[in-house]
C-alpha positions as CSV (number, residue, x, y, z in Angstrom):
1,M,-15.2,-6.8,19.4
2,T,-11.7,-5.8,19.5
3,P,-10.3,-2.8,20.8
4,D,-9.3,0.0,18.4
5,I,-5.6,0.1,17.5
6,M,-4.2,3.5,18.5
7,V,-1.5,5.3,16.4
8,T,0.9,8.1,17.8
9,C,1.6,11.0,15.7
10,P,5.6,11.4,15.0
11,K,5.2,15.0,15.3
12,C,2.7,15.9,18.1
13,Q,2.4,12.9,19.8
14,D,-1.5,12.8,19.7
15,Q,-3.1,9.5,19.6
16,K,-6.1,8.4,17.5
17,P,-7.4,5.0,16.4
18,I,-5.9,3.7,13.2
19,N,-9.3,3.9,11.1
20,L,-9.1,7.7,11.4
21,L,-5.7,8.4,10.3
22,F,-5.0,6.2,7.2
23,T,-6.2,6.3,3.6
24,A,-5.4,3.6,1.3
25,Q,-4.2,4.3,-2.4
26,S,-5.0,1.8,-5.3
27,N,-1.0,0.9,-5.5
28,Q,-1.3,-0.8,-2.0
29,N,0.3,2.3,-0.4
30,I,-1.1,4.5,2.3
31,I,-1.5,8.1,3.4
32,Y,-1.2,9.0,7.2
33,K,-2.6,12.2,8.1
34,C,-2.7,13.6,11.9
35,Q,-5.9,15.4,12.7
36,S,-4.5,17.2,15.2
37,C,-1.2,18.8,13.8
38,Q,-2.2,18.2,9.9
39,F,1.3,16.0,9.7
40,E,1.1,14.0,6.6
41,Q,3.1,11.0,5.5
42,R,2.6,9.6,2.1
43,N,3.4,6.6,0.1
44,I,4.0,4.1,3.3
45,E,4.8,0.9,1.6
46,T,2.8,-2.1,3.0
47,K,3.9,-5.7,2.7
48,K,1.8,-6.0,-0.4
49,G,3.3,-3.3,-2.1
């Protein structure tokens, strides 16, 4: 089992595992939402989109 990849919020610097913070959209973009400060970044492009 591999350890979770940790992601740091650019606003509050809180760290959480990647699987708790990102939501995939049907157009291959993703949404990031910090559970601590509610900062949200939408339409983050991936290599596929």
